[in-house]
DOMILUM-54361 format. One record per residue (C-alpha): residue in one letter; x, y negated, z negated. Coordinates in nm, 4 decimals, decimal comma. Layout:
N
residuo/east/north/up
A/X/Y/Z $
...
***
This chain:
367
residuo/east/north/up
M/2,3430/4,4751/-0,8257 $
D/2,0184/4,6138/-0,6872 $
T/2,0420/4,8993/-0,4395 $
I/2,0777/4,7807/-0,0815 $
P/1,8850/5,0225/0,1395 $
F/2,0240/5,1361/0,4699 $
L/1,7028/5,0318/0,6447 $
D/1,3925/4,8386/0,5429 $
L/1,1046/4,8289/0,7922 $
T/0,8835/4,6140/0,5682 $
P/0,9973/4,2733/0,7069 $
Q/0,8926/4,3890/1,0537 $
N/0,5701/4,5722/0,9800 $
E/0,4168/4,3834/0,6893 $
P/0,3705/4,0468/0,8718 $
L/0,1906/4,2383/1,1483 $
R/-0,0404/4,4304/0,9161 $
S/-0,3593/4,2500/1,0171 $
E/-0,2754/4,2750/1,3875 $
L/-0,1880/4,6430/1,3569 $
E/-0,5084/4,7130/1,1695 $
A/-0,7042/4,5288/1,4384 $
A/-0,5269/4,7288/1,7103 $
T/-0,6124/5,0529/1,5328 $
A/-0,9747/4,9473/1,4931 $
R/-0,9864/4,8611/1,8626 $
V/-0,8795/5,2133/1,9539 $
I/-1,1324/5,3699/1,7176 $
A/-1,4099/5,1584/1,8660 $
S/-1,3083/5,2541/2,2193 $
G/-1,3294/5,6268/2,1588 $
Q/-1,0262/5,6704/2,3901 $
F/-0,7558/5,8281/2,1747 $
T/-0,5102/5,9705/2,4316 $
L/-0,3656/5,7652/2,7194 $
G/-0,6292/5,5149/2,8355 $
P/-0,6250/5,1318/2,8565 $
E/-0,3950/5,0673/2,5595 $
V/-0,1286/5,2996/2,6962 $
E/-0,1675/5,1683/3,0512 $
A/-0,1277/4,8116/2,9260 $
F/0,1894/4,9041/2,7417 $
E/0,3301/5,0865/3,0445 $
A/0,2856/4,7736/3,2548 $
A/0,4277/4,5435/2,9877 $
F/0,7333/4,7579/2,9152 $
A/0,8118/4,8087/3,2840 $
D/0,7988/4,4320/3,3268 $
Y/1,0204/4,3865/3,0209 $
C/1,2841/4,6250/3,1613 $
G/1,2573/4,4839/3,5134 $
T/1,1348/4,8093/3,6673 $
K/0,8362/4,8839/3,8858 $
Y/0,6966/5,1662/3,6765 $
A/0,6884/5,3199/3,3309 $
V/0,5356/5,6478/3,2125 $
A/0,4403/5,6529/2,8431 $
L/0,5117/5,9790/2,6606 $
N/0,5009/6,1259/2,3133 $
S/0,8771/6,1048/2,2439 $
G/1,2124/5,9985/2,3799 $
T/1,3045/6,3646/2,4106 $
A/1,0082/6,4151/2,6445 $
A/1,1279/6,1180/2,8479 $
L/1,4753/6,2703/2,8868 $
H/1,3258/6,6071/2,9800 $
L/1,0856/6,4710/3,2418 $
G/1,3538/6,2367/3,3731 $
L/1,5824/6,5274/3,4533 $
L/1,2996/6,7305/3,6084 $
A/1,1867/6,4338/3,8174 $
L/1,5429/6,3908/3,9461 $
G/1,5428/6,7540/4,0600 $
V/1,7897/6,8965/3,8080 $
K/1,7552/7,2748/3,8068 $
P/1,9015/7,5816/3,6326 $
G/2,2714/7,6168/3,7114 $
D/2,3208/7,2476/3,7862 $
E/2,5652/7,0321/3,5894 $
V/2,4862/6,7071/3,4112 $
I/2,7674/6,4800/3,2935 $
T/2,7096/6,3263/2,9505 $
V/2,8796/6,2646/2,6142 $
A/2,9036/6,4733/2,2984 $
H/2,8796/6,1773/2,0579 $
T/2,5027/6,1287/2,0527 $
F/2,1861/6,2741/1,9035 $
F/2,1094/6,6348/1,9952 $
A/1,8081/6,5398/2,2092 $
T/2,0406/6,4194/2,4858 $
V/2,1884/6,7645/2,5432 $
E/1,8657/6,9377/2,4408 $
A/1,6904/6,7950/2,7467 $
I/1,9701/6,9220/2,9714 $
L/1,9346/7,2684/2,8213 $
Y/1,5556/7,2544/2,8591 $
V/1,5925/7,2429/3,2377 $
G/1,8534/7,5205/3,2398 $
A/2,1403/7,2944/3,3412 $
R/2,4912/7,2875/3,1940 $
P/2,6151/6,9831/3,0025 $
V/2,9587/6,8637/3,1120 $
F/3,1033/6,6454/2,8379 $
V/3,3303/6,3474/2,8953 $
D/3,4994/6,1416/2,6272 $
I/3,3902/5,8085/2,4855 $
H/3,5743/5,4770/2,4797 $
P/3,7697/5,4268/2,1533 $
R/3,6409/5,0718/2,0957 $
T/3,2791/5,0947/2,2096 $
L/3,2049/5,4645/2,1384 $
V/2,9953/5,4980/2,4535 $
M/3,0763/5,6897/2,7723 $
D/3,4232/5,6056/2,9009 $
T/3,3531/5,5427/3,2682 $
R/3,7240/5,5763/3,3475 $
V/3,7047/5,9554/3,2989 $
V/3,3690/6,0275/3,4650 $
E/3,4829/6,0775/3,8218 $
R/3,7237/6,3590/3,7387 $
A/3,4339/6,5520/3,5794 $
I/3,2277/6,5554/3,9012 $
T/3,2036/6,8910/4,0793 $
P/2,9901/7,0209/4,3677 $
R/2,7350/7,1314/4,1057 $
T/2,6929/6,7871/3,9463 $
R/2,3306/6,6800/3,9902 $
A/2,3010/6,3919/3,7443 $
I/2,4949/6,1639/3,5101 $
L/2,3370/6,0921/3,1723 $
P/2,5034/5,7971/2,9951 $
V/2,3927/5,7132/2,6402 $
H/2,3589/5,3501/2,5305 $
L/2,4510/5,4514/2,1776 $
Y/2,3910/5,2309/1,8713 $
G/2,2245/4,9776/2,1058 $
N/2,5494/4,9281/2,2990 $
P/2,5195/4,9568/2,6797 $
V/2,7514/5,1754/2,8808 $
D/2,9449/4,9896/3,1523 $
M/2,6672/5,0550/3,4029 $
G/2,8268/4,8469/3,6759 $
A/3,1310/5,0733/3,6869 $
L/2,9238/5,3885/3,6389 $
K/2,6824/5,3030/3,9175 $
E/2,9705/5,2493/4,1586 $
I/3,0948/5,6013/4,0838 $
A/2,7486/5,7562/4,0988 $
D/2,6572/5,5833/4,4246 $
R/2,9865/5,6835/4,5831 $
H/2,9034/6,0476/4,5134 $
S/2,5245/6,0149/4,5687 $
I/2,4503/6,1341/4,2144 $
P/2,1456/5,9938/4,0312 $
V/2,1835/5,8366/3,6880 $
L/1,9383/5,8921/3,4036 $
E/1,9971/5,6389/3,1271 $
D/1,9494/5,7508/2,7682 $
A/1,8333/5,4156/2,6332 $
C/1,6588/5,5610/2,3276 $
Q/1,8577/5,3298/2,0971 $
A/1,8907/5,0285/2,3240 $
H/1,5576/4,8532/2,3823 $
G/1,6418/4,5120/2,5268 $
A/2,0189/4,5605/2,5559 $
V/2,1763/4,3801/2,8509 $
H/2,4661/4,4525/3,0869 $
R/2,5719/4,1961/3,3486 $
G/2,2511/4,0040/3,2873 $
K/2,0286/4,3061/3,3515 $
R/1,8442/4,5013/3,0857 $
V/1,9158/4,8686/3,0371 $
G/1,6376/5,0857/3,1682 $
G/1,6651/4,9380/3,5139 $
W/2,0157/5,0455/3,6136 $
G/1,9648/5,4135/3,6866 $
A/1,7209/5,6153/3,8916 $
A/1,5275/5,6467/3,5653 $
A/1,5719/5,5735/3,1958 $
A/1,4406/5,7248/2,8736 $
F/1,3409/5,5279/2,5629 $
S/1,2277/5,6435/2,2193 $
F/0,9829/5,4606/1,9938 $
Y/1,0603/5,6562/1,6785 $
P/0,9731/5,4282/1,3821 $
T/1,3357/5,3350/1,3069 $
K/1,4141/5,2206/1,6624 $
N/1,4420/4,8530/1,7602 $
L/1,0932/4,8891/1,9047 $
G/0,9359/5,1532/1,6853 $
T/0,5807/5,2737/1,6659 $
L/0,3948/5,4132/1,3647 $
G/0,4663/5,7728/1,4535 $
E/0,6252/5,9153/1,7666 $
G/0,6471/5,7819/2,1198 $
G/0,8678/5,7480/2,4262 $
I/0,8673/5,6162/2,7809 $
L/1,0370/5,6782/3,1163 $
T/1,1120/5,3758/3,3349 $
T/1,1869/5,3921/3,7073 $
D/1,1619/5,2139/4,0414 $
D/1,1088/5,5419/4,2248 $
Q/0,7523/5,6330/4,3215 $
K/0,8464/6,0015/4,3417 $
V/0,9841/6,0007/3,9878 $
L/0,6680/5,8254/3,8724 $
D/0,4376/6,0785/4,0361 $
I/0,6261/6,3795/3,9012 $
A/0,6415/6,2384/3,5490 $
H/0,2727/6,1431/3,5544 $
S/0,1785/6,4956/3,6517 $
L/0,4156/6,6813/3,4208 $
R/0,3201/6,4831/3,1095 $
N/-0,0380/6,6041/3,1460 $
H/-0,0097/6,9794/3,2087 $
G/0,1012/6,9421/3,5706 $
Q/-0,2314/6,8030/3,6861 $
S/-0,2665/6,6102/4,0114 $
G/-0,6404/6,5777/3,9548 $
V/-0,8974/6,6912/3,7015 $
Y/-0,8323/7,0627/3,6434 $
R/-0,6030/7,0811/3,9461 $
H/-0,2658/7,2088/3,8252 $
D/-0,0003/7,1967/4,0948 $
K/0,2850/7,2596/3,8503 $
V/0,3364/7,4036/3,5054 $
G/0,3582/7,0886/3,2991 $
F/0,3629/6,9832/2,9357 $
N/0,1517/6,8057/2,6785 $
Y/0,3683/6,4931/2,6593 $
R/0,0904/6,2314/2,6499 $
M/0,1142/5,9173/2,4356 $
T/-0,1768/5,8545/2,2017 $
A/-0,3783/5,5358/2,2329 $
F/-0,2963/5,4433/1,8730 $
Q/0,0752/5,4317/1,9517 $
G/0,0117/5,2361/2,2708 $
A/-0,1860/4,9782/2,0733 $
V/0,0882/4,9501/1,8100 $
L/0,3550/4,9026/2,0761 $
N/0,1472/4,6383/2,2543 $
T/0,1375/4,4499/1,9249 $
K/0,5106/4,4804/1,8614 $
L/0,6658/4,4323/2,2070 $
P/0,6300/4,0500/2,2116 $
R/0,8448/4,0381/1,8942 $
L/1,1247/4,2600/2,0223 $
D/1,3535/3,9848/2,1530 $
D/1,3324/3,7940/1,8240 $
W/1,4087/4,1100/1,6266 $
N/1,7026/4,1869/1,8541 $
A/1,8344/3,8322/1,8188 $
D/1,8272/3,8733/1,4412 $
R/2,0144/4,2027/1,4705 $
R/2,2823/4,0356/1,6824 $
R/2,3121/3,7461/1,4365 $
L/2,3523/3,9839/1,1429 $
A/2,6085/4,1883/1,3362 $
E/2,8124/3,8732/1,3941 $
C/2,7916/3,7985/1,0224 $
Y/2,9362/4,1407/0,9510 $
R/3,2012/4,1022/1,2185 $
G/3,3130/3,7630/1,0885 $
A/3,3142/3,8706/0,7246 $
L/3,5169/4,1846/0,8020 $
E/3,7744/4,0100/1,0205 $
G/4,1228/4,0725/0,8867 $
S/4,0024/4,3395/0,6449 $
G/4,1378/4,6316/0,8463 $
V/3,7856/4,7585/0,9087 $
E/3,7191/4,8197/1,2763 $
V/3,3687/4,7158/1,3848 $
V/3,2565/4,9022/1,6958 $
A/3,2886/4,6620/1,9888 $
E/3,0426/4,5663/2,2592 $
T/3,1216/4,6779/2,6113 $
P/3,2504/4,4012/2,8400 $
E/2,9763/4,1908/3,0038 $
S/2,7186/4,3402/2,7676 $
E/2,4923/4,2364/2,4819 $
S/2,4327/4,5110/2,2298 $
V/2,1067/4,5085/2,0356 $
Y/2,2733/4,6737/1,7335 $
H/2,0319/4,9513/1,6644 $
L/2,3098/5,0506/1,4259 $
L/2,6016/4,8486/1,2893 $
S/2,8899/5,0948/1,3060 $
I/3,2399/5,0730/1,1673 $
L/3,5387/5,3070/1,1831 $
V/3,7129/5,3877/0,8554 $
S/3,9596/5,6448/0,7315 $
D/3,8446/5,8741/0,4510 $
R/3,4905/5,8037/0,5647 $
D/3,3120/6,0457/0,3338 $
Q/3,4910/5,9113/0,0268 $
V/3,4152/5,5533/0,1310 $
Q/3,0488/5,6392/0,1796 $
Q/3,0254/5,7996/-0,1643 $
A/3,2011/5,5057/-0,3289 $
L/2,9570/5,2635/-0,1666 $
A/2,6638/5,4792/-0,2767 $
D/2,7968/5,4675/-0,6337 $
R/2,7858/5,0883/-0,6024 $
G/2,4297/5,0823/-0,4733 $
V/2,4994/5,0421/-0,1015 $
Q/2,3257/5,2965/0,1178 $
T/2,5032/5,3911/0,4420 $
R/2,4554/5,6615/0,7018 $
V/2,6818/5,8895/0,9017 $
Y/2,5536/5,9544/1,2504 $
Y/2,6628/6,2571/1,4528 $
P/2,9473/6,3955/1,2375 $
K/2,9530/6,7159/1,4439 $
P/2,9846/6,6409/1,8186 $
L/2,7512/6,8292/2,0497 $
H/3,0216/7,0467/2,2058 $
R/3,0761/7,1862/1,8563 $
Q/2,7093/7,2619/1,7847 $
P/2,6099/7,6322/1,7666 $
A/2,3029/7,5771/1,9841 $
V/2,5214/7,4527/2,2700 $
D/2,7271/7,7739/2,2877 $
M/3,0541/7,6631/2,1333 $
K/3,2508/7,9405/2,3016 $
R/3,1784/7,7879/2,6418 $
Y/3,3272/7,4574/2,5271 $
A/3,6153/7,5974/2,3229 $
G/3,8666/7,4470/2,5641 $
T/3,6912/7,1102/2,5969 $
K/3,9179/6,8339/2,4747 $
L/3,7433/6,5152/2,3616 $
P/3,9987/6,3537/2,1293 $
V/3,8225/6,0174/2,0939 $
T/3,4899/6,1874/2,0268 $
D/3,6380/6,4112/1,7588 $
S/3,8298/6,1279/1,5959 $
S/3,5307/5,8936/1,5965 $
A/3,2937/6,1555/1,4587 $
A/3,5195/6,1800/1,1531 $
R/3,5391/5,8025/1,0992 $
V/3,2051/5,6442/1,1964 $
L/3,0047/5,4873/0,9160 $
C/2,6893/5,2814/0,9698 $
L/2,6144/4,9884/0,7407 $
P/2,2754/4,8425/0,6397 $
L/2,1129/4,6257/0,9058 $
W/1,7520/4,5429/0,9924 $
P/1,5596/4,2405/1,1250 $
G/1,4755/4,0182/0,8304 $
M/1,7759/4,1287/0,6259 $
R/1,9052/3,8319/0,4240 $
D/2,2571/3,7029/0,4812 $
E/2,3440/3,7493/0,1154 $
K/2,2789/4,1209/0,1531 $
V/2,5420/4,1318/0,4268 $
E/2,7813/3,9441/0,1994 $
Q/2,7169/4,1925/-0,0824 $
V/2,7752/4,4926/0,1443 $
V/3,1002/4,3460/0,2747 $
A/3,2206/4,2572/-0,0754 $
Q/3,1584/4,6101/-0,1984 $
L/3,3219/4,7619/0,1097 $
K/3,6329/4,5497/0,0658 $
E/3,6601/4,6502/-0,2997 $
V/3,6247/5,0171/-0,2108 $
L/3,9003/4,9869/0,0477 $
T/4,1376/4,7959/-0,1762 $
***
């Protein structure tokens, strides 16, 4: 059997080659290489896609998380409630602003923030809640918003893996006071390099983010704040303008493939990570929970099936987060899941027979 890669971007990018080349040529001809019309067009299109009034294009999802927290007024000494089962950038942004991450556990079936335990983590120093729509799976934003609104705490969505995901008929990115997305090449909507965006309905958030992304300027050479160089390049804006109209079709293919996996693995004893109630995941990653995960992964690799382990060391156990401070933090579901999560091959354009081959090899390994 030929090797089955974990991810293949060719079926997405190759059919768009001529359009992408034309978009690149358009930018070169314009002479506008940072921000400009291509980026402005994408900001408008992505805001419309998410159902928000505004979007601020940036150079990464990490920048979007950082500016989102600053725009919401999070300061040194404040607390931000989030999860420890996610990429480091989530907590990194909290640390950038000098705030303290307060970790809550994840749900054992969906592996995203367990909204049932959020309220008990709120203190007088809580200034924001940062849920992560991990693996493309939305957090139960209806329940979370009720809690946040009751305590007048803003929500910043980490939607970096969830472009187009839906909860209660509403796309992620429009539930919180603001939301951060990443356009890293492997994401559901990926550019040919780095990129990110912050969505919001709040004019104040928009104004702060606009200023901070460009060295704190409110006008040419007028610097009201110390800002950052977080601008999106015109090349990435042009690429994203080309790709955005295809996103829903790519997501639909991801969902179809995920259902193929789910159906084929039914009764096998393999637990496929579930969608949250009233939600539609966009399956940035197809995740399963297995015992002896590392051995299973190696056995699959020996059979030509590439898999990935995401976030094997939870953030409250990372040296950069000051492990001593979190020594008493108990996150049993997070710890258990981190030891068992394995992500299987999935990409738009993946053939059904590849899914069948992966499942067949997995079942043999587990026998």
